[in-house]
N, C-alpha and C positions, 0 to 999 in steps of 0.2 A: 783830545788824548793822542799824543804822538808815541809811536813805538820806537824804542832804541833797538840797536843791533843785539843786545843781550836778551831783550824781550822776544825777538824773533828766534833767537837760538833756543830759548826755553820752550817756546811754542812748538818748534820743530822737534825738539826732543820729546815733548809730551805727546806729539802726533806720530812719533816713530819715523820721522822724515829725515833722510840723509841729505843734507844741503851742503853744497860746496861753498867755501869761503868767497869765491868770486861771485856766487849768486846772491849772497846775503844783502848787499846794498840795494840791488834791484828789487828783491823781494820785500825788503823793509819799506822802500818808497812805494811800492804797489799796495802794500797793507795799509800804509798811512793815507794814501789817496782814498782807498775804500773807507776807512774810518772818518776821513774828512767829509766824504759823501754822506755817510750815516748822520754825522753831526748836522750837516746842512739840512737833511731831510727832517730831522728832529726839531730844527728850529722853525719849521713851517707851522703856522697857527691852524690847528684842526678842530677848533672849538665849534660846536654845533654841526659837525659833519658826521653823519652816521656811517659806521663801518660797513663794507660791502662783502657779500660772500664771494663775489667775483667781480673783477674790475669792469667787466662789460655787462652790467645789468640791463640787458635789452633782449627783446624777443627775437628769435631767429626768423629770418625771412625764409619761408619754405616754398619749395616749387610745388606745383600742382602734382598730385598723385595720379598720373596718367600713364598708360602703357605707351612706350615710344618705340619699341621694337616689335618685329613680327615673332611668332612662336616657331622655333626651329627644333622642337622637341623630337618630332618624327624623323627628321633628317639626322639628328645627332644620335638618337637611339638605334637607327637602322644600321649603323656601323659598329655598334656596340656587341661584344661577345655574347652577352647574356642580358635580357631585359624581361621583367615580368610586372605587369600592371603598371607601366609608366615609370618603374624604378630600375636602376642599374643593379644587377646582381654581381657580387664580388665573392672570391673564395674566402673561406673562413681562415683567419690568421691566428686567432687565439682559441685555445681549447677551454 
C-alpha cells in the first residue's frame, strides 16, 4: 500500500500537523518506506510460534547479594546538623 501526496496531506490535516509543501515529498517517501517494512514483516510465516510477553524471555543474571562497601554512617552523621537514633532530622516543611 503506497501513500500518495494527497493521502499524506489528509493525514497531516487529521493530526493537526502543519507541513510545508517542500517537506511533503520527503515525508511521503518516509511513510511509504515504513509501510513497506510493515508489509515485509507481515509476510513472514509465524505459524506455530507462540507470542511472547517480552522479546527477551530469559532469566536475568543476578550478582551475588554481598556487601561491597564499608559502613560510613557514623562519619556521615557526625557532620549532620541533627541526628537521632541513626536517622537524619530535618525541619518540618508542611503543616
